C-alpha positions in Angstrom: 160.0 14.2 -67.9 157.2 15.4 -65.3 157.9 14.7 -61.7 155.9 15.4 -58.5 158.2 16.4 -55.8 157.2 16.9 -52.1 158.2 19.8 -50.1 158.1 20.2 -46.6 157.0 23.5 -45.5 159.6 23.3 -42.6 162.5 22.7 -44.9 161.7 25.8 -46.9 160.9 27.7 -43.6 164.2 26.7 -42.3 166.7 27.9 -45.1 164.7 27.3 -48.2 164.7 29.9 -51.1 161.3 30.9 -52.4 160.1 29.9 -55.9 157.6 29.9 -58.1 156.1 28.2 -61.3 159.0 28.5 -64.1 161.7 29.1 -62.0 164.8 27.0 -62.2 165.9 25.2 -58.7 168.6 23.1 -57.7 167.1 20.4 -55.2 168.9 17.3 -53.6 165.8 14.8 -54.4 165.6 11.5 -52.6 163.0 8.7 -53.8 159.6 8.8 -52.2 157.9 6.5 -50.2 154.2 6.9 -50.9 152.9 5.1 -47.5 155.1 8.4 -46.1 152.5 10.9 -47.5 149.3 8.7 -47.7 147.7 10.0 -44.3 148.6 13.9 -45.4 147.0 13.5 -49.0 145.0 10.0 -49.2 146.7 6.9 -50.9 145.7 7.7 -54.7 147.6 11.0 -54.5 150.7 9.7 -52.5 151.1 7.0 -55.3 151.9 9.9 -57.7 154.9 11.7 -55.5 157.7 10.7 -57.1 160.4 12.4 -55.1 160.8 14.7 -51.9 163.4 17.3 -51.3 166.0 17.5 -49.1 167.6 20.4 -47.8 169.5 18.6 -44.9 171.0 16.2 -46.2 170.0 12.2 -46.5 172.3 11.1 -43.9 175.9 9.9 -44.6 175.7 8.1 -48.2 173.3 10.1 -49.7 173.2 10.4 -53.3 174.2 13.8 -55.1 171.5 16.2 -56.2 169.6 14.6 -59.0 167.8 16.8 -60.6 168.2 20.7 -61.8 165.0 21.8 -63.1 
């Protein structure tokens, strides 16, 4: 299964660990809303973003990490 995950630079600058292609990561992924990214990457690319990574929790009741890749 292939996923497209949006990773905000500020999350990584704050407290993220660097990663590179082929690395194993464990992230909390939240379902992405394409409207949140359309202004940044355009509607076509935004439609392909499946999840966004969240270092700081999604608030009360946030789901546990979904993927370990």
